[in-house]
C-alpha positions as CSV (number, residue, x, y, z in Angstrom):
1,M,-0.1,0.1,-0.2
2,K,1.5,3.7,-1.1
3,R,2.3,5.9,2.0
4,S,1.1,9.4,0.7
5,V,1.0,12.5,2.9
6,I,-0.5,15.9,2.0
7,Y,1.9,18.7,2.4
8,P,-0.7,22.0,2.4
9,G,0.3,25.4,2.4
10,S,0.5,29.1,0.8
11,F,3.9,28.9,-0.7
12,D,4.2,32.6,-1.7
13,P,6.8,32.0,-2.0
14,L,8.3,28.4,-1.9
15,T,11.2,28.4,0.9
16,N,14.6,26.5,1.4
17,G,12.8,25.6,4.5
18,H,9.4,24.5,2.8
19,I,12.2,22.2,0.3
20,N,14.3,20.5,3.5
21,I,10.7,19.3,4.7
22,I,9.0,18.3,1.4
23,K,12.9,16.2,0.7
24,R,12.6,14.9,3.8
25,A,9.6,13.6,3.6
26,S,9.8,12.2,0.3
27,S,12.5,9.9,1.8
28,T,9.8,8.6,4.8
29,F,6.5,8.7,2.6
30,D,5.8,7.0,-1.0
31,E,4.0,10.1,-2.2
32,V,4.7,13.5,-1.0
33,I,1.4,15.7,-2.6
34,V,2.2,19.7,-2.1
35,S,-1.1,21.4,-2.0
36,V,-0.9,25.1,-2.4
37,A,-4.4,26.7,-1.1
38,I,-6.2,29.1,-3.0
39,N,-7.4,31.3,-0.4
40,S,-9.5,34.3,-1.5
41,N,-8.5,36.1,1.4
42,K,-5.2,36.2,1.5
43,S,-3.3,38.2,-0.5
44,S,-0.6,37.1,-2.4
45,L,2.4,38.1,-4.3
46,M,2.4,35.3,-6.4
47,T,-0.5,33.4,-8.3
48,V,-1.6,30.2,-7.2
49,D,-0.6,29.2,-10.8
50,Q,2.8,30.8,-10.5
51,R,3.7,29.0,-7.3
52,V,2.7,25.4,-8.9
53,K,4.9,25.9,-11.6
54,A,8.2,27.6,-9.1
55,I,7.0,24.3,-7.0
56,K,6.7,21.7,-10.1
57,K,10.1,23.4,-11.5
58,V,12.0,22.9,-8.2
59,F,11.0,19.4,-7.9
60,A,10.8,18.0,-11.6
61,K,13.6,15.1,-10.8
62,N,11.6,14.1,-7.6
63,K,8.8,11.2,-8.9
64,K,7.7,10.7,-5.4
65,V,6.9,14.9,-5.1
66,K,3.6,15.9,-7.1
67,V,2.4,19.1,-6.8
68,D,-1.4,19.9,-6.8
69,K,-3.6,23.1,-5.8
70,F,-7.0,23.4,-3.6
71,E,-9.3,25.5,-2.3
72,G,-11.8,24.8,0.7
73,L,-11.1,22.6,3.3
74,L,-8.2,20.8,3.2
75,V,-10.1,17.5,4.7
76,Q,-12.4,17.7,2.0
77,Y,-9.6,17.7,-0.1
78,A,-7.5,15.1,1.6
79,K,-10.5,12.3,1.2
80,S,-11.0,13.6,-2.4
81,K,-7.5,12.1,-2.6
82,K,-7.6,9.4,-0.3
83,V,-5.3,10.3,1.6
84,N,-5.8,10.5,5.5
85,T,-2.0,11.9,6.7
86,I,-1.6,15.7,6.7
87,L,2.3,17.1,6.9
88,R,3.1,20.1,8.5
89,G,6.3,21.9,9.0
90,M,7.3,23.8,12.0
91,R,9.8,26.7,12.6
92,T,9.2,27.9,16.2
93,V,7.5,27.3,19.5
94,Q,4.4,30.0,18.0
95,D,4.0,27.5,15.1
96,F,3.3,24.3,17.5
97,E,0.7,26.6,18.8
98,Y,-1.1,27.5,15.6
99,E,-0.5,24.1,13.5
100,M,-2.2,21.8,16.8
101,Q,-5.1,23.7,16.7
102,M,-5.2,22.9,13.3
103,A,-5.0,19.4,13.7
104,T,-6.9,19.1,16.2
105,S,-10.0,20.9,14.3
106,N,-8.8,18.8,11.0
107,N,-9.4,15.8,13.5
108,K,-12.9,16.5,14.4
109,L,-13.7,17.5,11.3
110,N,-12.3,14.0,9.8
111,S,-11.3,11.3,12.6
112,K,-9.3,9.6,10.0
113,I,-7.4,12.3,9.5
114,E,-3.8,12.4,11.3
115,T,-1.5,15.1,11.2
116,V,2.7,14.5,11.2
117,F,4.7,17.6,12.2
118,M,7.8,18.0,10.6
119,V,10.6,20.7,12.2
120,A,12.6,22.5,9.8
121,D,16.2,22.3,10.2
122,A,17.8,24.9,12.6
123,K,19.5,26.7,9.5
124,F,16.0,27.4,8.1
125,S,14.3,28.7,11.1
126,H,14.6,32.2,10.6
127,I,13.3,31.9,7.2
128,S,9.8,33.2,6.5
129,S,7.8,34.3,3.4
130,S,7.7,37.8,4.6
131,L,11.2,38.4,5.4
132,I,12.2,37.1,1.8
133,K,9.7,39.5,-0.2
134,D,11.8,42.1,2.1
135,I,15.0,41.8,0.9
136,I,13.9,41.2,-2.8
137,K,11.5,44.7,-2.2
138,L,14.9,46.1,-1.2
139,G,16.7,44.8,-4.2
140,G,18.5,42.3,-1.9
141,N,20.0,38.5,-2.6
142,A,17.6,36.2,-1.9
143,K,19.5,33.3,-2.9
144,E,20.0,31.6,0.8
145,F,16.2,31.7,1.3
146,V,14.5,30.5,-1.9
147,P,15.5,28.3,-5.0
148,E,16.7,30.2,-8.3
149,P,13.5,29.6,-10.1
150,V,11.2,31.3,-7.5
151,E,13.7,34.3,-6.9
152,K,13.9,34.5,-10.5
153,E,9.7,34.8,-10.2
154,L,9.8,37.0,-7.4
155,K,12.1,39.6,-9.1
156,K,10.1,39.7,-12.2
157,I,6.7,40.2,-10.3
158,L,8.4,42.7,-8.3
159,K,10.1,44.3,-11.5
160,K,13.1,44.0,-9.6
161,G,15.4,41.7,-12.1
């Protein structure tokens, strides 16, 4: 039986911390479905399709990583994919409180859902999407924080490159 996990998020942008989690998950699971959330309440810098395209480009050679997008409740999406395991990455103690609340809520909505937490490697714990956006907006180099395709796309969007 194939062991699959869904790694949901906005990924605006995909960071090296996300990549660290995805690579480690792909060594633990048979399939990692990176699912980009469509959230109309959140103002995103990159469109959903730009984010999906960038993630696909980064993981093009990793056959265990699939990229998708979804809208609505995560538990409904997971059911449609026939996957009962959700992966959540954490960087800080503050992340834990939010992620615990989400995991408990998802389990209440669907008792078959299990959430697995993976802590990002310490060298990525300071990376946040807002930090990266600020660096690029101010003309800085974000190569330490995001993969090249993502940095190029962000610079194009922000008209810095």
